[in-house]
C-alpha positions in Angstrom: 125.6 136.4 119.1 125.7 132.6 119.7 122.5 130.5 119.7 121.6 128.3 122.7 122.4 124.6 122.4 119.5 122.3 121.8 117.7 120.8 124.8 119.4 117.5 125.8 116.3 115.4 125.1 116.1 116.9 121.6 119.8 116.1 121.0 119.3 112.5 122.1 116.3 112.1 119.7 118.3 113.7 116.9 121.1 111.1 117.4 118.7 108.2 117.5 116.9 109.5 114.4 120.0 110.3 112.4 122.3 107.3 113.1 121.4 104.0 111.3 123.5 101.8 113.6 124.2 101.4 117.3 126.1 99.3 119.8 123.8 97.1 121.8 124.7 96.1 125.3 123.1 93.0 126.9 123.8 91.0 130.0 125.1 87.5 129.2 122.5 84.8 130.0 125.1 82.6 131.7 125.9 85.3 134.2 129.1 86.3 132.4 130.3 89.8 131.4 128.2 92.4 129.6 128.1 91.7 125.9 128.2 94.4 123.2 127.3 93.9 119.5 126.6 96.0 116.4 122.9 96.4 115.4 121.1 98.3 112.7 118.6 100.6 114.3 115.5 102.6 113.5 113.0 104.5 115.7 109.3 104.7 115.8 107.5 108.1 115.6 107.9 108.7 119.3 111.7 107.9 119.1 111.7 104.5 120.7 114.4 102.3 119.1 113.5 99.4 116.8 115.8 96.5 116.2 115.4 93.5 113.9 117.2 90.6 115.6 117.9 87.0 114.8 116.8 84.3 117.3 120.3 82.7 116.8 122.3 85.8 117.9 123.9 85.9 121.3 122.4 89.2 122.1 118.9 87.8 121.5 119.5 84.9 123.9 120.8 87.4 126.4 117.8 89.8 126.3 115.3 86.9 126.6 116.9 86.1 129.9 117.1 89.8 131.0 115.4 92.5 129.0 117.5 95.3 130.3 119.6 96.8 127.4 121.7 99.8 126.5 122.2 101.3 123.1 125.1 103.6 122.3 124.4 106.0 119.4 127.8 107.5 118.5 128.1 110.6 116.2 131.9 111.0 116.8 133.2 109.0 113.9 135.4 111.0 111.6 136.0 113.9 114.0 139.6 115.1 114.6 138.8 115.1 118.3 136.1 112.4 118.9 135.6 113.4 122.5 134.2 116.7 121.4 131.4 114.9 119.5 128.0 113.8 120.7 127.0 110.3 121.8 124.1 108.9 123.9 123.7 105.7 125.8 120.0 104.9 125.8 118.8 102.5 128.5 115.6 100.6 128.8 113.8 97.3 128.5 113.4 95.5 125.2 110.4 93.4 124.0 109.0 91.9 120.8 107.1 94.3 118.7 104.6 92.7 116.3 103.2 96.0 114.9 103.2 95.8 111.0 103.7 99.6 110.8 106.8 99.5 113.0 108.3 96.7 110.8 107.4 98.7 107.7 109.2 101.7 109.1 112.3 99.6 110.0 112.5 98.1 106.5 112.1 101.5 104.9 115.1 102.7 106.9 117.1 99.5 106.1 115.9 98.2 102.7 118.3 95.2 102.8 116.4 93.9 105.8 113.5 93.1 103.5 115.2 89.9 102.4 115.1 88.4 105.9 112.4 90.4 107.7 109.9 87.6 107.0 112.0 84.8 108.2 110.6 82.9 111.2 113.8 83.3 113.2 114.0 87.1 112.8 111.8 89.3 114.9 111.3 93.0 115.5 112.0 94.4 119.0 111.3 97.8 120.5 113.2 99.4 123.4 111.0 101.1 126.0 113.3 103.9 126.9 113.8 104.6 130.6 116.6 107.1 130.6 119.7 108.1 128.6 123.2 109.5 129.3 124.2 112.2 126.8 127.7 113.5 126.2 127.6 116.4 123.7 131.1 117.7 124.2 133.2 118.9 127.1 130.9 120.1 129.9 127.7 119.0 128.2 126.9 115.8 130.1 123.4 114.9 131.2 121.3 112.0 132.5 117.8 112.5 130.9 114.6 110.7 131.7 112.3 109.2 129.1 109.7 111.9 129.6 112.2 114.4 128.1 113.3 112.1 125.3 110.2 110.6 123.8 107.5 112.7 122.0 103.8 112.0 121.6 102.9 110.1 118.4 101.5 112.8 116.1 98.6 112.4 113.6 101.3 112.4 110.9 102.3 108.8 111.9 99.2 107.4 110.4 99.9 109.1 107.1 103.7 108.5 107.0 103.6 105.8 104.3 101.4 108.0 102.1 103.6 111.0 102.4 106.8 109.1 101.8 105.3 107.2 98.8 104.0 110.5 97.3 107.4 112.2 97.7 109.3 109.3 96.1 106.9 108.7 93.3 105.9 112.3 92.4 108.7 114.6 93.8 111.9 112.7 93.4 113.7 115.9 92.2 112.7 117.7 95.4 114.4 114.9 97.4 117.6 115.5 95.5 117.4 119.1 96.4 116.9 118.2 100.1 120.1 116.1 99.9 122.0 119.0 98.4 120.7 121.3 101.1 122.3 119.0 103.6 125.6 119.0 101.7 125.2 115.6 100.2 126.1 114.8 96.6 125.0 112.3 94.0 121.6 111.3 92.5 119.2 108.6 93.5 118.3 109.9 97.0 115.0 108.6 98.4 112.9 109.4 101.4 112.5 106.5 103.8 110.6 108.1 106.7 109.0 111.3 108.0 108.1 112.3 111.5 107.2 115.4 113.5 110.8 116.7 113.5 112.1 115.8 110.1 112.5 113.4 107.2 115.0 110.5 106.6 116.8 110.2 103.3 118.8 107.3 101.9 121.1 106.7 98.9 122.6 103.3 98.8 124.3 102.8 102.1 124.4 106.5 102.9 121.7 108.1 105.1 120.8 111.7 105.9 118.4 113.5 108.2 116.5 116.6 107.0 115.4 118.6 110.1 112.2 120.6 110.0 112.3 124.2 111.1 109.3 123.6 113.5 107.6 120.4 114.5 104.7 119.2 112.3 101.7 117.2 113.5 99.7 116.4 110.4 100.2 115.5 106.7 99.1 119.0 105.7 101.6 120.6 108.1 104.3 118.3 106.8 103.5 119.2 103.1 103.8 122.9 104.0 107.2 122.4 105.6 108.5 120.2 102.7 107.5 122.9 100.2 109.2 125.5 102.4 112.4 123.4 102.3 112.2 123.0 98.5 112.0 126.7 98.2 115.0 127.1 100.5 116.9 124.6 98.5 116.1 126.3 95.2 117.4 129.5 96.6 120.8 127.8 96.8 120.7 127.0 93.1 118.5 123.9 92.8 116.1 123.2 89.9 113.6 120.7 91.3 109.9 121.1 90.5 107.6 121.1 93.6 
């Protein structure tokens, strides 16, 4: 018996949450052709993309003239047949975001950004998603509106830094188990973020996404789910202490 594929909006959120980079499409300010560039991406708790951009970059000059942008999140790299993989083009309008918590979340996702996040010519931007085009393999092609992609910001968002700090400082061994549960090897994994649908892990330049079995909405619900996943990981042979 085969399981039903995930709802398209959920698949798009998963791609945005899992993939640390995207291709950013802007419209050239001089009226020229569309311009595409590589950006490092994060998302806020509701799944709106966050980008830290230099004022000197061509894409920043473009978006100041026209805030319409498109982001391609591509999970086909490394597949024998890339066209069978999932990818999503997320469209919307981009604007400066001056929220300290959003910047904290971005830098946690991309620690090397801490060296220039405070520069005057670097600013955080957030994309207000309008719709997205999902291709999740042959025959699975959908245009999806923002109402099916974004999720309400849960109570957990206000406690995210506390949860992540507690896990990294007091339960580092559990995070190694989460990585093994995902088939990732090596030591030194850290948690960089947590949201209603899962937790983000990082080791050097490698990232991983730990999905939750069911959505969580509070720090207490998150703790229960993280304990459940530790127990699941231990059952596979791990030795971390909860």
